[in-house]
C-alpha positions as a Markdown table, in Angstrom:
| # | Residue | x | y | z |
|---|---|---|---|---|
| 1 | Met | 119.4 | 113.5 | 80.8 |
| 2 | Ala | 116.6 | 112.0 | 82.9 |
| 3 | Thr | 116.6 | 108.2 | 83.1 |
| 4 | Asp | 113.5 | 106.0 | 83.2 |
| 5 | Ala | 114.1 | 105.6 | 87.0 |
| 6 | Asp | 114.4 | 109.4 | 87.4 |
| 7 | Arg | 111.0 | 109.9 | 85.7 |
| 8 | Leu | 109.4 | 107.3 | 87.9 |
| 9 | Arg | 110.8 | 109.0 | 91.0 |
| 10 | Glu | 109.7 | 112.5 | 89.9 |
| 11 | Asp | 106.3 | 111.9 | 88.2 |
| 12 | Gly | 105.5 | 108.5 | 89.9 |
| 13 | Tyr | 105.4 | 106.7 | 86.5 |
| 14 | Val | 107.2 | 106.1 | 83.2 |
| 15 | Val | 106.0 | 104.6 | 79.9 |
| 16 | Leu | 108.3 | 102.4 | 77.9 |
| 17 | Glu | 107.0 | 102.2 | 74.3 |
| 18 | Gly | 107.2 | 99.2 | 72.0 |
| 19 | Val | 109.1 | 96.9 | 74.2 |
| 20 | Leu | 107.5 | 93.6 | 73.0 |
| 21 | Gly | 107.2 | 92.5 | 69.4 |
| 22 | Ala | 104.4 | 90.9 | 67.6 |
| 23 | Ala | 105.7 | 87.3 | 68.1 |
| 24 | Glu | 106.1 | 87.8 | 71.9 |
| 25 | Leu | 102.6 | 89.3 | 72.1 |
| 26 | Ala | 101.1 | 86.4 | 70.2 |
| 27 | Glu | 102.8 | 83.8 | 72.4 |
| 28 | Ile | 101.6 | 85.5 | 75.6 |
| 29 | Thr | 98.1 | 85.8 | 74.3 |
| 30 | Ala | 98.0 | 82.2 | 73.1 |
| 31 | Thr | 99.3 | 80.9 | 76.5 |
| 32 | Leu | 96.7 | 83.0 | 78.3 |
| 33 | Ala | 93.7 | 82.0 | 76.2 |
| 34 | Pro | 92.8 | 78.7 | 77.8 |
| 35 | Leu | 93.4 | 80.1 | 81.3 |
| 36 | Glu | 91.0 | 83.0 | 80.6 |
| 37 | Ala | 88.4 | 80.5 | 79.2 |
| 38 | Ala | 88.3 | 78.8 | 82.6 |
| 39 | Gln | 87.7 | 82.0 | 84.5 |
| 40 | Arg | 84.5 | 83.8 | 85.5 |
| 41 | Arg | 84.4 | 87.5 | 85.3 |
| 42 | Gly | 85.2 | 89.8 | 88.3 |
| 43 | Arg | 83.5 | 89.3 | 91.6 |
| 44 | Asn | 83.0 | 93.0 | 92.5 |
| 45 | Asp | 83.2 | 96.6 | 91.3 |
| 46 | Phe | 86.9 | 96.8 | 92.0 |
| 47 | Glu | 87.9 | 93.7 | 90.1 |
| 48 | Gly | 85.3 | 94.7 | 87.4 |
| 49 | Glu | 82.1 | 92.9 | 86.8 |
| 50 | His | 82.9 | 92.9 | 83.1 |
| 51 | Thr | 86.6 | 92.0 | 83.5 |
| 52 | Thr | 88.4 | 88.7 | 83.3 |
| 53 | Arg | 91.3 | 88.3 | 85.6 |
| 54 | Val | 93.8 | 85.4 | 85.8 |
| 55 | Tyr | 95.9 | 85.2 | 88.9 |
| 56 | Ser | 99.2 | 83.4 | 89.9 |
| 57 | Leu | 100.6 | 83.5 | 86.4 |
| 58 | Ala | 104.2 | 83.0 | 87.6 |
| 59 | Gly | 103.4 | 79.2 | 87.7 |
| 60 | Lys | 101.4 | 79.0 | 84.5 |
| 61 | Gly | 103.9 | 79.7 | 81.7 |
| 62 | Asp | 107.4 | 80.7 | 80.8 |
| 63 | Ala | 106.0 | 83.5 | 78.7 |
| 64 | Phe | 104.6 | 85.3 | 81.7 |
| 65 | Val | 107.9 | 84.9 | 83.7 |
| 66 | Arg | 109.9 | 86.4 | 80.8 |
| 67 | Val | 107.7 | 89.5 | 80.8 |
| 68 | Ala | 107.9 | 89.9 | 84.6 |
| 69 | Thr | 111.7 | 89.7 | 84.3 |
| 70 | His | 112.1 | 91.8 | 81.2 |
| 71 | Glu | 115.5 | 93.6 | 81.1 |
| 72 | Arg | 113.9 | 97.0 | 80.5 |
| 73 | Val | 111.7 | 96.7 | 83.6 |
| 74 | Val | 114.5 | 95.1 | 85.7 |
| 75 | Ala | 116.8 | 98.1 | 84.9 |
| 76 | Val | 114.2 | 100.5 | 86.5 |
| 77 | Leu | 113.4 | 98.2 | 89.4 |
| 78 | Asp | 117.1 | 97.7 | 90.2 |
| 79 | Ala | 117.4 | 101.5 | 90.6 |
| 80 | Val | 114.5 | 102.1 | 92.9 |
| 81 | Leu | 114.1 | 98.9 | 95.0 |
| 82 | Leu | 116.5 | 97.1 | 97.3 |
| 83 | Pro | 118.4 | 94.0 | 96.0 |
| 84 | Asn | 116.4 | 90.8 | 95.9 |
| 85 | Tyr | 113.0 | 92.6 | 95.6 |
| 86 | Leu | 110.1 | 90.3 | 95.2 |
| 87 | Leu | 107.4 | 89.6 | 92.7 |
| 88 | Ser | 104.3 | 90.4 | 94.6 |
| 89 | Thr | 101.7 | 89.3 | 92.1 |
| 90 | Leu | 101.4 | 88.5 | 88.4 |
| 91 | Ile | 97.9 | 88.7 | 86.8 |
| 92 | Ser | 96.2 | 89.4 | 83.5 |
| 93 | Ile | 93.3 | 91.9 | 83.2 |
| 94 | Arg | 90.9 | 91.9 | 80.3 |
| 95 | Leu | 88.4 | 94.7 | 80.3 |
| 96 | His | 85.3 | 93.8 | 78.3 |
| 97 | Pro | 82.9 | 96.2 | 76.6 |
| 98 | Gly | 80.7 | 98.0 | 79.1 |
| 99 | Glu | 83.2 | 97.9 | 82.0 |
| 100 | Thr | 83.0 | 100.9 | 84.3 |
| 101 | Ala | 85.9 | 102.9 | 85.6 |
| 102 | Gln | 87.6 | 101.5 | 88.8 |
| 103 | Pro | 87.6 | 103.5 | 92.0 |
| 104 | Trp | 90.8 | 105.5 | 92.6 |
| 105 | His | 93.3 | 103.4 | 94.5 |
| 106 | Thr | 97.0 | 102.8 | 95.2 |
| 107 | Asp | 98.6 | 99.4 | 94.9 |
| 108 | Asp | 100.5 | 99.6 | 98.2 |
| 109 | Ala | 97.6 | 100.5 | 100.4 |
| 110 | Phe | 97.5 | 97.2 | 102.3 |
| 111 | Tyr | 100.9 | 98.0 | 103.7 |
| 112 | Phe | 100.1 | 100.2 | 106.8 |
| 113 | Val | 103.0 | 102.6 | 106.5 |
| 114 | Pro | 102.4 | 106.3 | 106.8 |
| 115 | Arg | 102.4 | 108.5 | 103.8 |
| 116 | Pro | 104.4 | 110.1 | 102.2 |
| 117 | Arg | 106.7 | 107.1 | 101.7 |
| 118 | Arg | 110.4 | 107.6 | 102.4 |
| 119 | Ala | 111.1 | 105.2 | 99.6 |
| 120 | Pro | 108.8 | 103.1 | 97.3 |
| 121 | Leu | 107.3 | 100.1 | 99.0 |
| 122 | Ala | 106.3 | 98.6 | 95.6 |
| 123 | Val | 106.3 | 99.2 | 91.9 |
| 124 | Ser | 103.6 | 98.1 | 89.5 |
| 125 | Ala | 103.8 | 97.3 | 85.8 |
| 126 | Ile | 100.9 | 97.2 | 83.3 |
| 127 | Trp | 101.8 | 95.7 | 80.0 |
| 128 | Ala | 99.5 | 96.5 | 77.1 |
| 129 | Leu | 98.9 | 93.2 | 75.2 |
| 130 | Glu | 96.3 | 95.2 | 73.2 |
| 131 | Asp | 96.4 | 98.9 | 72.4 |
| 132 | Phe | 95.3 | 101.1 | 75.3 |
| 133 | Thr | 93.0 | 103.8 | 74.1 |
| 134 | Glu | 90.8 | 106.4 | 75.8 |
| 135 | Glu | 87.8 | 104.5 | 74.6 |
| 136 | Asn | 88.7 | 101.0 | 75.8 |
| 137 | Gly | 89.8 | 101.8 | 79.3 |
| 138 | Ala | 93.4 | 103.1 | 79.3 |
| 139 | Thr | 94.8 | 103.3 | 82.9 |
| 140 | Glu | 94.4 | 106.8 | 84.4 |
| 141 | Leu | 97.1 | 108.1 | 86.7 |
| 142 | Val | 97.4 | 111.2 | 89.0 |
| 143 | Val | 100.8 | 112.6 | 88.3 |
| 144 | Gly | 103.0 | 113.1 | 91.3 |
| 145 | Ser | 100.4 | 111.6 | 93.7 |
| 146 | His | 103.0 | 109.1 | 95.0 |
| 147 | Leu | 104.4 | 112.0 | 97.0 |
| 148 | Trp | 101.2 | 113.0 | 98.7 |
| 149 | Gly | 100.3 | 112.5 | 102.3 |
| 150 | Ala | 96.8 | 111.3 | 103.2 |
| 151 | Glu | 95.0 | 113.2 | 100.3 |
| 152 | His | 92.7 | 111.4 | 97.9 |
| 153 | Pro | 92.3 | 112.4 | 94.2 |
| 154 | Asp | 88.9 | 113.8 | 95.1 |
| 155 | Asp | 90.6 | 116.2 | 97.5 |
| 156 | Arg | 92.9 | 117.5 | 94.7 |
| 157 | Pro | 90.7 | 118.0 | 91.6 |
| 158 | Ala | 93.3 | 120.3 | 90.0 |
| 159 | Ala | 96.0 | 117.6 | 90.1 |
| 160 | Ser | 97.2 | 116.5 | 86.7 |
| 161 | Arg | 95.6 | 113.3 | 85.4 |
| 162 | Val | 97.0 | 111.3 | 82.5 |
| 163 | Lys | 95.3 | 108.5 | 80.6 |
| 164 | Val | 98.1 | 106.2 | 79.5 |
| 165 | Thr | 97.3 | 105.5 | 75.9 |
| 166 | Met | 99.9 | 103.2 | 74.5 |
| 167 | Arg | 100.5 | 100.7 | 71.7 |
| 168 | Ala | 100.4 | 96.9 | 72.4 |
| 169 | Gly | 103.9 | 95.8 | 73.5 |
| 170 | Ser | 104.4 | 98.9 | 75.7 |
| 171 | Val | 104.5 | 99.0 | 79.5 |
| 172 | Val | 103.8 | 101.6 | 82.1 |
| 173 | Leu | 105.7 | 101.4 | 85.4 |
| 174 | Phe | 104.5 | 103.3 | 88.5 |
| 175 | Asp | 105.2 | 103.7 | 92.1 |
| 176 | Gly | 102.8 | 101.6 | 94.3 |
| 177 | Ala | 101.8 | 104.8 | 96.1 |
| 178 | Leu | 100.6 | 106.5 | 92.9 |
| 179 | Trp | 96.8 | 107.0 | 92.7 |
| 180 | His | 95.4 | 105.4 | 89.6 |
| 181 | Arg | 92.4 | 103.5 | 88.2 |
| 182 | Gly | 91.4 | 101.4 | 85.2 |
| 183 | Gly | 89.3 | 103.4 | 82.8 |
| 184 | Ala | 85.8 | 102.6 | 81.5 |
| 185 | Asn | 85.6 | 100.5 | 78.3 |
| 186 | Arg | 83.3 | 102.3 | 75.9 |
| 187 | Ser | 84.6 | 100.5 | 72.9 |
| 188 | Gly | 83.3 | 97.4 | 71.1 |
| 189 | Gly | 86.5 | 95.4 | 71.9 |
| 190 | Thr | 88.6 | 94.4 | 74.9 |
| 191 | Arg | 91.6 | 95.9 | 76.6 |
| 192 | Leu | 94.0 | 93.2 | 77.6 |
| 193 | Ala | 96.9 | 93.7 | 80.0 |
| 194 | Leu | 99.5 | 91.7 | 82.0 |
| 195 | Ser | 100.3 | 93.2 | 85.4 |
| 196 | Pro | 103.3 | 92.1 | 87.4 |
| 197 | Gln | 103.7 | 94.0 | 90.7 |
| 198 | Tyr | 106.9 | 94.0 | 92.8 |
| 199 | Cys | 107.7 | 94.8 | 96.4 |
| 200 | Gln | 110.7 | 95.5 | 98.6 |
| 201 | Pro | 112.4 | 92.3 | 99.9 |
| 202 | Trp | 111.3 | 92.9 | 103.5 |
| 203 | Leu | 107.6 | 93.0 | 102.6 |
| 204 | Arg | 105.1 | 90.1 | 102.2 |
| 205 | Pro | 104.0 | 89.6 | 98.6 |
| 206 | Gln | 100.3 | 89.6 | 97.7 |
| 207 | Glu | 100.6 | 86.0 | 96.3 |
| 208 | Ser | 102.5 | 83.2 | 97.8 |
| 209 | Gln | 105.0 | 82.8 | 95.0 |
| 210 | Leu | 106.9 | 79.9 | 96.7 |
| 211 | Leu | 103.7 | 77.9 | 96.4 |
| 212 | Ile | 102.8 | 79.1 | 92.9 |
| 213 | Ala | 106.3 | 78.1 | 91.7 |
| 214 | Pro | 107.6 | 75.4 | 94.1 |
| 215 | Pro | 111.3 | 74.3 | 93.8 |
| 216 | Ala | 110.6 | 71.7 | 91.1 |
| 217 | Leu | 109.2 | 74.4 | 88.8 |
| 218 | Ala | 111.5 | 77.2 | 89.9 |
| 219 | Arg | 114.7 | 75.1 | 89.4 |
| 220 | Gly | 114.4 | 75.6 | 85.6 |
| 221 | Met | 113.9 | 79.3 | 85.8 |
| 222 | Pro | 116.6 | 82.0 | 85.3 |
| 223 | Pro | 118.4 | 83.2 | 88.5 |
| 224 | Arg | 116.6 | 86.6 | 88.4 |
| 225 | Ala | 113.2 | 84.9 | 88.3 |
| 226 | Gln | 114.2 | 82.6 | 91.2 |
| 227 | Ala | 115.2 | 85.6 | 93.3 |
| 228 | Met | 111.9 | 87.5 | 92.5 |
| 229 | Leu | 109.9 | 84.4 | 93.6 |
| 230 | Gly | 111.6 | 84.4 | 97.0 |
| 231 | Tyr | 114.5 | 82.0 | 96.4 |
| 232 | Ser | 116.9 | 84.7 | 97.7 |
| 233 | Leu | 118.1 | 86.3 | 100.8 |
| 234 | His | 117.5 | 89.7 | 102.4 |
């Protein structure tokens, strides 16, 4: 029987349904609310001009760290990344009504390593804090595209595309080389997500986690979180 890690290796992604309960979702959303209130919306088309993003969440609340180190996600990461892999970034993404679809992209593109990858450089997670629907901008993935060479989705119009519709509390994990994009929000509500991204221990994270969570803060975190932040060896 295929495991979650097997599906990620083969298809480039796997969806874990109903991982977080109502109380956990409420805590995360409440912790996030004042942080979002202090933010302006996106600065460009990629970030989304009708999108609110909050960065560096590893240092802004235990609720965010618990999601980034959730045992269901860690079980997959342990199977596909080297020991002491790192938390690359931890952000929230709220698509407001009227947001357009993102350009197709991969999350490991800033690592200048030839494709196809011999092994994943990174793994991304997108947690649905609100239901993901076709109308409100569910993430769209190109199945198997993590195995491609230099091709772009526009070069492979027949490739299978999947809109990841999922209930709040679910999470999609995908290889950093998988082509994907955030969808357009044609609904009257928002689409809220939490997105931790992880990288191999020999790569530089996108965010400087040792500054986001300096020793005084990291000291009170679980060992797994400390390792992900960079308080570990490779």
